[in-house]
C-alpha positions as CSV (number, residue, x, y, z in Angstrom):
1,M,8.5,-46.1,-27.1
2,T,11.3,-43.8,-28.4
3,S,13.9,-41.9,-26.4
4,T,11.7,-38.7,-26.6
5,D,8.8,-40.6,-24.9
6,L,10.6,-41.5,-22.0
7,P,9.5,-39.4,-18.9
8,L,11.8,-36.7,-18.0
9,A,11.5,-37.1,-14.4
10,V,13.7,-40.0,-14.3
11,A,16.8,-37.6,-14.9
12,V,15.9,-35.4,-12.0
13,P,17.7,-36.1,-8.7
14,A,15.1,-36.7,-5.9
15,P,17.0,-34.7,-3.4
16,G,16.7,-31.4,-5.7
17,R,12.8,-31.6,-5.4
18,R,13.0,-31.8,-1.6
19,V,15.3,-28.8,-1.0
20,S,12.4,-26.3,-0.8
21,T,10.4,-28.3,1.5
22,R,13.6,-28.7,3.8
23,I,14.1,-25.1,3.8
24,W,10.7,-24.3,4.8
25,Q,10.9,-27.0,7.6
26,T,14.2,-25.7,8.8
27,A,13.0,-22.1,8.9
28,F,9.8,-22.8,10.6
29,A,11.3,-24.6,13.5
30,S,13.0,-21.3,14.4
31,V,11.3,-19.0,16.9
32,E,12.3,-16.0,14.8
33,F,10.4,-17.2,11.9
34,R,7.3,-18.0,13.8
35,I,7.3,-14.6,15.6
36,G,7.7,-13.0,12.1
37,L,5.0,-15.0,10.7
38,A,2.6,-14.3,13.4
39,V,3.1,-10.5,13.4
40,F,2.7,-10.5,9.6
41,V,-0.5,-12.5,9.6
42,L,-1.9,-10.4,12.3
43,L,-1.2,-7.1,10.4
44,L,-2.2,-8.8,6.9
45,A,-5.6,-9.7,8.6
46,A,-6.1,-6.3,10.0
47,A,-5.5,-4.6,6.8
48,L,-7.9,-6.8,4.7
49,L,-10.7,-6.9,7.5
50,Y,-10.7,-3.9,9.6
51,P,-11.5,-1.2,6.9
52,E,-14.3,-3.4,5.6
53,L,-15.9,-4.6,8.9
54,S,-15.7,-1.0,10.6
55,G,-17.4,0.7,7.6
56,I,-14.8,3.6,7.9
57,D,-14.0,5.4,4.9
58,P,-10.2,6.2,5.1
59,S,-10.7,9.2,2.9
60,K,-13.9,10.5,4.5
61,M,-13.3,14.1,6.0
62,N,-15.0,15.2,9.3
63,I,-13.7,18.5,10.2
64,R,-15.4,18.4,13.6
65,A,-13.1,15.5,14.7
66,K,-10.0,16.8,13.2
67,L,-6.6,16.3,15.2
68,T,-8.5,13.9,17.5
69,P,-5.4,12.3,19.8
70,P,-5.1,8.7,20.0
71,I,-6.8,7.0,22.8
72,F,-5.4,8.0,26.2
73,M,-3.0,10.3,24.6
74,G,-4.6,13.7,25.4
75,E,-7.8,15.5,25.7
76,G,-10.6,14.9,23.4
77,W,-9.7,11.3,22.4
78,S,-12.3,8.9,21.2
79,W,-13.0,5.3,21.0
80,A,-14.3,5.9,17.5
81,H,-10.9,6.7,16.4
82,P,-8.4,4.6,18.4
83,L,-5.4,6.2,16.6
84,G,-6.7,9.6,16.3
85,T,-7.6,11.6,13.3
86,D,-5.6,14.0,10.9
87,Q,-5.8,17.6,10.0
88,L,-9.2,16.7,7.9
89,G,-10.7,14.4,10.5
90,R,-9.8,11.3,8.8
91,D,-9.3,8.0,10.8
92,M,-5.8,7.3,11.3
93,L,-6.2,3.6,11.8
94,A,-8.0,2.9,8.7
95,R,-5.8,5.1,6.7
96,A,-2.7,3.2,8.1
97,L,-4.2,-0.2,7.3
98,V,-5.2,0.7,3.9
99,G,-1.7,2.2,3.4
100,L,-0.4,-1.2,4.5
101,R,-2.6,-2.8,1.8
102,Y,-1.1,-0.9,-1.1
103,S,2.3,-1.1,0.3
104,L,2.1,-4.7,0.6
105,L,0.6,-5.0,-2.9
106,I,3.4,-3.1,-4.7
107,G,6.2,-4.7,-2.5
108,V,5.0,-8.4,-3.4
109,S,4.2,-7.6,-7.0
110,T,7.4,-5.8,-7.7
111,T,9.6,-8.6,-6.1
112,V,7.7,-11.1,-8.2
113,L,8.3,-9.2,-11.2
114,M,12.1,-8.6,-10.6
115,L,12.3,-12.5,-9.7
116,L,10.6,-13.6,-12.8
117,A,12.3,-11.2,-15.2
118,G,15.8,-11.8,-13.8
119,A,15.2,-15.5,-13.6
120,M,14.3,-15.6,-17.4
121,I,17.1,-13.6,-18.5
122,G,19.6,-15.5,-16.2
123,L,18.2,-19.0,-17.4
124,F,18.6,-18.1,-20.9
125,S,22.0,-16.4,-20.6
126,G,23.4,-19.2,-18.3
127,Y,22.4,-22.1,-20.3
128,F,23.1,-21.0,-23.9
129,G,26.2,-19.1,-23.1
130,G,28.4,-17.6,-26.0
131,R,26.8,-14.5,-27.6
132,T,23.4,-14.8,-26.0
133,D,25.3,-14.7,-22.7
134,T,27.4,-11.7,-23.7
135,V,24.5,-9.7,-24.9
136,L,22.2,-10.5,-21.9
137,M,25.1,-9.6,-19.3
138,R,25.9,-6.5,-21.1
139,L,22.4,-5.4,-20.7
140,T,22.5,-6.5,-17.1
141,D,25.6,-4.4,-16.5
142,A,24.1,-1.5,-18.1
143,Q,20.9,-1.7,-15.7
144,L,23.0,-2.1,-12.7
145,S,24.8,1.1,-13.4
146,I,21.7,3.1,-12.9
147,P,20.6,3.2,-9.2
148,M,17.1,2.0,-8.8
149,I,15.6,5.0,-6.8
150,I,17.1,7.6,-9.5
151,L,15.6,5.5,-12.3
152,A,12.3,5.4,-10.4
153,I,12.3,9.2,-9.8
154,T,13.3,9.9,-13.4
155,I,10.4,8.0,-14.8
156,L,7.8,8.5,-12.5
157,G,8.6,12.2,-12.4
158,V,7.7,12.8,-16.1
159,S,4.6,10.6,-16.0
160,R,1.3,10.2,-13.9
161,P,2.3,7.6,-10.9
162,T,-0.3,4.7,-10.7
163,I,0.4,1.4,-9.0
164,P,0.8,-0.5,-12.2
165,S,3.4,1.9,-13.4
166,I,5.1,2.1,-10.0
167,I,5.3,-1.7,-9.8
168,L,6.5,-1.8,-13.6
169,V,9.3,0.7,-12.9
170,L,10.6,-0.7,-9.8
171,G,10.4,-4.3,-11.1
172,L,12.2,-3.5,-14.3
173,A,14.9,-1.5,-12.2
174,G,15.7,-4.4,-9.8
175,W,16.0,-7.6,-12.1
176,P,19.7,-7.6,-12.8
177,V,20.6,-9.0,-9.3
178,Y,18.5,-12.2,-9.7
179,A,19.7,-12.5,-13.4
180,R,23.2,-12.7,-12.3
181,V,22.5,-15.3,-9.5
182,M,20.3,-17.3,-11.9
183,R,23.0,-17.3,-14.5
184,S,25.9,-18.5,-12.3
185,T,23.6,-21.3,-10.9
186,V,22.4,-22.4,-14.4
187,M,26.0,-22.5,-15.6
188,S,26.8,-24.9,-12.7
189,E,23.8,-27.1,-12.9
190,R,24.0,-27.6,-16.8
191,R,27.1,-29.6,-16.4
192,K,25.6,-32.2,-14.0
193,E,24.6,-35.5,-14.8
194,Y,20.9,-35.3,-14.7
195,V,21.0,-32.5,-17.4
196,R,23.2,-34.6,-19.4
197,G,21.0,-37.6,-19.2
198,A,17.9,-35.5,-20.2
199,M,19.8,-34.5,-23.4
200,V,20.6,-38.1,-24.1
201,L,16.9,-39.0,-23.8
202,G,16.3,-36.3,-26.4
203,A,14.7,-33.4,-24.4
204,T,14.9,-30.1,-26.1
205,D,16.7,-27.2,-24.5
206,L,13.4,-25.4,-23.6
207,R,12.2,-28.5,-21.9
208,I,15.4,-29.0,-20.0
209,M,15.3,-25.2,-19.0
210,F,11.7,-25.1,-17.9
211,T,11.2,-28.7,-16.6
212,L,14.6,-29.4,-14.9
213,L,16.7,-26.2,-14.1
214,L,13.9,-23.5,-13.4
215,P,11.9,-25.5,-10.9
216,L,15.1,-26.4,-9.1
217,V,16.7,-23.1,-8.9
218,L,13.8,-20.8,-8.5
219,P,12.5,-21.8,-5.1
220,P,15.7,-21.1,-3.1
221,M,15.9,-17.7,-5.0
222,A,12.4,-17.1,-4.0
223,F,13.2,-17.6,-0.4
224,V,16.0,-14.9,-0.5
225,A,13.6,-12.6,-2.4
226,V,11.3,-12.4,0.7
227,L,13.8,-9.8,2.0
228,D,13.4,-7.8,-1.2
229,I,9.5,-7.4,-0.3
230,A,10.5,-5.2,2.7
231,R,13.2,-3.1,0.3
232,M,10.5,-2.5,-2.3
233,M,8.0,-1.3,0.5
234,I,10.6,1.1,1.6
235,F,11.1,2.5,-1.9
236,E,7.3,2.7,-2.4
237,S,7.3,4.9,0.9
238,V,10.0,7.0,-0.2
239,L,8.4,7.6,-3.6
240,G,5.1,8.4,-2.0
241,F,6.7,10.8,0.6
242,L,8.3,12.7,-2.4
243,G,4.9,12.7,-4.0
244,L,5.9,10.5,-6.9
245,G,3.9,7.4,-5.3
246,V,0.2,6.6,-5.3
247,Q,-1.6,9.9,-5.4
248,P,-4.1,11.3,-2.9
249,P,-6.7,10.8,-1.7
250,T,-5.6,7.1,-1.7
251,P,-3.6,6.7,1.6
252,T,-0.3,5.2,1.6
253,F,2.5,5.3,4.1
254,G,4.6,7.6,2.1
255,N,1.9,10.3,1.3
256,V,0.2,10.1,4.8
257,I,3.6,10.5,6.6
258,A,4.5,13.4,4.2
259,D,1.1,15.0,5.2
260,G,1.8,14.6,8.8
261,R,5.3,16.1,9.0
262,K,3.6,19.5,9.0
263,Y,2.0,18.7,12.1
264,L,4.7,17.0,14.1
265,M,4.7,19.6,17.0
266,N,1.0,19.4,17.7
267,A,-0.5,16.3,16.1
268,W,2.7,13.8,16.0
269,W,0.3,10.9,15.6
270,I,-0.4,11.7,11.9
271,A,3.1,10.8,10.9
272,T,3.9,8.4,13.6
273,M,1.1,5.9,13.1
274,P,1.7,4.9,9.6
275,G,5.4,4.8,10.6
276,V,4.9,2.3,13.2
277,F,2.8,-0.1,11.0
278,L,5.6,0.2,8.5
279,V,8.2,-0.7,10.9
280,L,6.2,-3.7,12.4
281,T,5.7,-5.0,8.8
282,L,9.3,-4.6,7.9
283,T,10.4,-6.3,10.9
284,S,8.1,-9.4,10.4
285,I,9.1,-9.8,6.9
286,N,13.0,-9.4,7.8
287,L,12.7,-11.8,10.5
288,M,10.9,-14.4,8.0
289,G,13.4,-13.5,5.2
290,A,16.5,-13.9,7.5
291,A,15.3,-17.3,8.8
292,L,14.6,-18.6,5.3
293,E,18.1,-17.4,4.1
294,R,19.8,-19.1,7.2
295,A,17.9,-22.3,6.4
296,R,18.8,-22.0,2.8
297,N,22.6,-21.6,3.6
298,S,22.6,-24.4,6.1
299,I,21.0,-26.8,4.0
300,Y,23.1,-26.1,1.0
301,G,26.3,-25.7,2.9
302,G,25.7,-29.2,4.5
303,A,24.7,-30.8,1.2
């Protein structure tokens, strides 16, 4: 057996592999995380199941039932439409829950894209250093100089907004923060004994980066990224409100709230109900993200 045949796992410190588990356990022990998780799971289940089980088409118009108020909120309310209907008679509960689907899809997908793109750039920059680091960090600085929302409005304003294009634009606009964090962490880790040990055993640079460093650094960054899901959902809602998000008749939080602003005086529920679901979702994500970040900080601080 040659040095290159030796298992690389021998060079990995055992505590590093248990950090992610310890973070999850510490966060889950907090009441804050459990409340956030319960609310999020409830909302996710409702968004996935209610439109399908109820058989209600969120885009189907029924002029006879237009501007029906929520239950117990005025005359003419109906059990068939617990959160009322909009100006075209479309069910607000179904529209809000379908909007939640798209908002979560865009928020989660965008955050994953930002995390992976930033992690890859930061990994190569921090590990190789030198000219590679200089070029990649200058690109990062250039990207950071352009506000995300301005870049998104500029690109989506001259093209037809679709779900993939929104995810791509927001994802490519938000990766620099992750690249900087990954770079600084990798620059610190590459000097440690387990990396030197892997080099002595004959491991290639790519194997060290993707087998040792990336699995060690990426999970703690992913916990912090949970908070970015809420931020991306807000960006998606802002774009939808401006008419640059997912286009009607597909309901999203942004375009439904934009439609409802014209009826705030006599049909306040059109804009309010999607806003309530958005606030509940963001609050649940922020509760979980904050608990995970505190757990991460406490574990790394006590290490």
